[in-house]
C-alpha positions in Angstrom: -1.8 37.4 -56.1 1.8 37.3 -57.2 2.4 40.3 -55.2 1.2 38.2 -52.0 3.2 35.6 -52.9 6.4 37.5 -53.1 5.1 38.6 -49.6 4.5 35.4 -48.1 8.1 34.1 -49.3 9.7 37.1 -47.9 8.0 36.4 -44.7 9.3 32.7 -44.8 12.5 34.0 -45.5 11.8 36.1 -42.5 11.4 33.6 -40.2 13.6 30.6 -41.2 16.2 31.5 -43.4 17.5 34.6 -41.1 16.7 32.8 -37.6 19.8 33.9 -36.7 21.7 36.7 -37.6 24.6 34.8 -39.9 27.9 36.2 -39.9 30.6 34.8 -42.0 34.6 36.2 -41.7 37.5 34.9 -43.7 41.2 36.4 -42.6 41.8 39.2 -44.5 37.9 40.1 -45.3 35.3 42.1 -43.9 32.3 40.1 -42.6 29.1 39.9 -44.4 25.9 40.4 -42.4 22.6 38.8 -42.9 19.2 40.6 -41.1 15.5 40.5 -41.4 13.0 42.1 -39.9 8.8 42.3 -40.2 6.9 45.4 -39.3 3.1 45.0 -38.1 1.4 48.7 -38.1 -2.6 49.7 -37.5 -2.1 51.6 -41.4 0.6 52.3 -43.8 1.8 55.4 -43.7 4.9 57.2 -45.4 5.8 60.7 -45.2 2.1 61.7 -44.5 1.1 60.1 -47.1 -1.3 57.5 -46.1 -1.9 54.1 -48.6 -4.6 51.6 -48.5 -6.7 53.0 -46.2 -7.0 52.1 -42.4 -6.2 48.7 -42.9 -3.4 46.7 -41.2 0.0 46.2 -42.7 2.4 44.1 -43.0 6.3 45.2 -44.0 9.2 42.4 -44.2 12.5 43.8 -45.0 15.9 41.6 -45.4 19.2 43.8 -45.4 22.5 42.3 -46.4 25.9 44.1 -45.3 27.7 43.7 -48.6 31.4 45.7 -46.8 31.7 47.9 -44.0 30.5 51.1 -46.0 28.0 49.2 -48.4 24.8 47.5 -47.8 21.5 46.1 -49.7 17.9 45.9 -48.8 14.5 44.5 -49.8 11.5 45.9 -48.0 7.8 45.3 -48.9 4.4 46.5 -47.4 1.0 44.9 -48.0 -2.7 44.7 -46.2 -4.0 41.3 -48.4 -6.6 43.6 -50.2 -7.6 42.9 -53.5 -8.8 46.4 -54.4 -7.7 49.2 -54.5 -10.7 51.1 -53.3 -13.6 50.3 -51.5 -17.3 49.9 -53.3 -17.6 53.5 -53.7 -14.3 53.5 -56.0 -13.2 56.9 -53.7 -11.9 55.4 -50.3 -8.8 53.8 -50.7 -8.8 50.5 -49.5 -5.6 47.8 -51.1 -1.8 48.7 -51.6 1.1 47.0 -52.5 4.7 47.7 -52.5 8.1 46.4 -52.9 11.4 48.3 -52.7 14.8 47.8 -53.7 18.1 50.1 -51.9 21.6 50.2 -52.0 23.4 52.2 -49.5 26.6 53.3 -49.2 28.4 55.4 -46.1 30.2 57.8 -47.6 31.9 58.5 -44.3 30.4 58.1 -40.3 28.1 60.7 -41.0 26.9 60.8 -44.1 25.0 58.3 -46.7 24.1 57.9 -50.0 21.4 56.1 -51.3 19.4 54.7 -54.1 15.8 53.4 -54.0 13.7 51.8 -56.5 10.0 52.1 -55.4 7.7 49.7 -57.5 4.0 49.8 -56.3 1.7 47.5 -58.8 -2.1 48.3 -58.9 -4.8 45.8 -57.9 -6.7 46.4 -60.4 -6.2 46.9 -64.0 -6.4 50.8 -65.5 -6.0 52.0 -68.8 -3.5 54.5 -67.7 -1.3 52.1 -65.4 1.1 49.6 -66.7 2.4 47.4 -63.7 5.4 46.2 -66.0 8.6 46.2 -63.6 10.8 47.8 -65.9 8.6 50.6 -67.5 9.8 53.7 -66.1 7.9 55.5 -68.3 4.6 58.3 -67.3 1.8 55.0 -66.9 4.3 53.1 -65.2 4.0 52.2 -61.5 7.6 52.8 -60.0 10.2 55.5 -59.4 13.6 55.5 -58.5 14.8 57.9 -55.1 17.9 59.1 -55.2 19.0 60.3 -51.1 21.8 61.9 -49.1 20.8 61.5 -45.0 22.9 63.0 -42.2 23.5 61.4 -38.4 25.6 63.9 -36.4 25.5 62.1 -33.1 28.7 60.5 -33.4 30.1 64.1 -34.2 27.6 66.8 -32.8 24.6 66.4 -31.7 21.9 63.8 -32.1 20.5 65.9 -35.2 19.6 63.7 -38.6 18.9 65.2 -42.0 17.8 63.6 -45.4 17.2 65.2 -48.8 15.2 63.2 -51.3 15.1 63.5 -54.7 12.8 61.3 -57.7 15.6 61.0 -60.6 13.6 58.4 -62.8 10.2 56.7 -63.0 6.6 58.1 -62.9 7.7 61.6 -62.0 6.3 63.9 -64.8 4.7 67.7 -64.7 2.7 68.7 -67.5 2.6 72.1 -69.4 -0.5 74.3 -71.0 0.5 72.0 -73.6 0.1 68.6 -71.9 3.3 68.2 -72.5 5.6 66.0 -69.8 8.7 66.9 -68.5 10.8 65.4 -65.6 10.2 67.4 -62.2 12.6 65.8 -60.0 10.2 66.1 -57.2 12.1 66.9 -54.1 11.5 65.9 -49.9 13.6 67.1 -47.1 13.4 66.1 -43.4 14.9 67.0 -40.6 14.9 65.0 -36.9 16.6 64.8 -33.3 16.8 62.1 -31.3 15.9 62.1 -27.5 17.3 58.5 -26.3 15.9 56.7 -23.3 13.7 59.7 -22.2 12.0 57.3 -19.3 11.5 54.0 -18.5 14.1 53.1 -21.8 11.6 54.9 -23.9 13.5 57.0 -27.0 11.3 60.0 -28.6 12.1 60.9 -32.1 10.9 64.2 -33.7 10.6 64.7 -37.5 10.0 67.8 -39.9 9.7 66.5 -43.4 8.4 68.5 -46.2 7.8 68.4 -50.1 9.9 71.5 -52.1 8.1 70.8 -55.6 4.7 68.9 -55.6 4.1 70.0 -59.4 4.1 66.5 -60.5 2.0 65.4 -58.1 3.8 62.3 -56.4 2.7 63.0 -53.3 -0.8 62.7 -53.0 -1.7 64.5 -50.3 -0.1 67.9 -50.2 -0.1 71.0 -52.1 0.8 71.1 -55.7 1.8 74.6 -55.8 3.6 75.5 -53.2 6.0 73.9 -50.0 4.2 71.5 -48.2 4.8 70.2 -44.1 3.2 66.9 -44.9 5.3 65.1 -42.5 5.5 67.0 -38.6 5.3 64.5 -36.2 7.1 62.3 -33.4 7.5 58.7 -32.5 7.8 57.0 -29.6 10.2 54.1 -29.4 11.0 51.1 -26.5 12.6 47.9 -27.6 12.4 44.5 -25.7 14.7 41.9 -26.0 13.6 38.4 -26.4 16.9 36.4 -26.1 20.3 36.9 -27.7 19.3 37.5 -31.2 15.8 38.3 -31.2 14.4 42.3 -30.0 11.0 43.0 -30.1 10.6 47.3 -30.9 7.1 49.0 -30.2 6.4 52.1 -32.0 3.9 54.8 -31.5 4.1 57.7 -34.2 1.8 60.8 -34.2 1.8 62.8 -37.5 0.4 65.8 -38.8 0.3 66.6 -42.6 0.3 70.4 -42.6 -0.6 70.7 -46.5 -3.6 72.9 -46.8 -5.4 71.5 -49.8 -5.6 67.2 -51.0 -6.2 65.9 -47.9 -9.3 64.0 -48.3 -10.3 60.9 -47.5 -8.2 61.1 -44.6 -7.4 64.3 -43.0 -4.3 65.8 -41.8 -3.5 63.8 -38.0 -2.6 60.2 -37.9 -1.9 58.0 -34.9 0.6 54.7 -36.1 1.2 51.9 -34.0 3.2 49.4 -35.0 5.5 46.5 -33.7 8.9 44.5 -35.2 10.3 41.2 -35.2 13.7 42.0 -35.6 16.4 39.5 -36.2 
């Protein structure tokens, strides 16, 4: 309930506080900029992982550009369900998450990012502690360190990301049930085809988790490399006025893992629209 209230407050901020892009410039100082967006998708899919069943998800985001190179963000998703699972206790139903991020542009094509993922359960479980500052084995939080490359300005429209969990609930267990940090790592390669037809852009992507022994990626192999995110996104942006745009996306994703794909299978079609300010 508290999380849903936070989501609603974020939506209010997206609509009212940031109804216009705010830029403040002072002599001798870099400008600071706020921006906000609200995504609505037919389901939440992250790196080939389907969270929250087939429910429509609402995903507000607020960004703050502190300097030319440093920015902060807060992102959230919810489908406003009040149970983690359907009555059969097997089919995922509800999901909520709130993420805090920092990014720093090392140069024109390289960005260092740090994200705190927090996904509190909707129901009470003996083996899960929803405390925000709990980064232990029973916590619902993790820290993701990433290095991203965008070569579009210096070579070809390639992009790449390597992402490693460095904190939180990312533990593997040996035969004696002793826990050790796994440092689960995900890599992704992408390419951009800008405005190939009628202002529609295409973004194919290949993503794989390298070491999933901690089973952090639920819908992936646990003992070998899994290509969990093979897909392409179609993107088209509509301008509503000078400060408001409405991007529309249609994404096909194939999860090529060979195990642990129940209950959703391996193929997903995600439709979404965004309100960007």
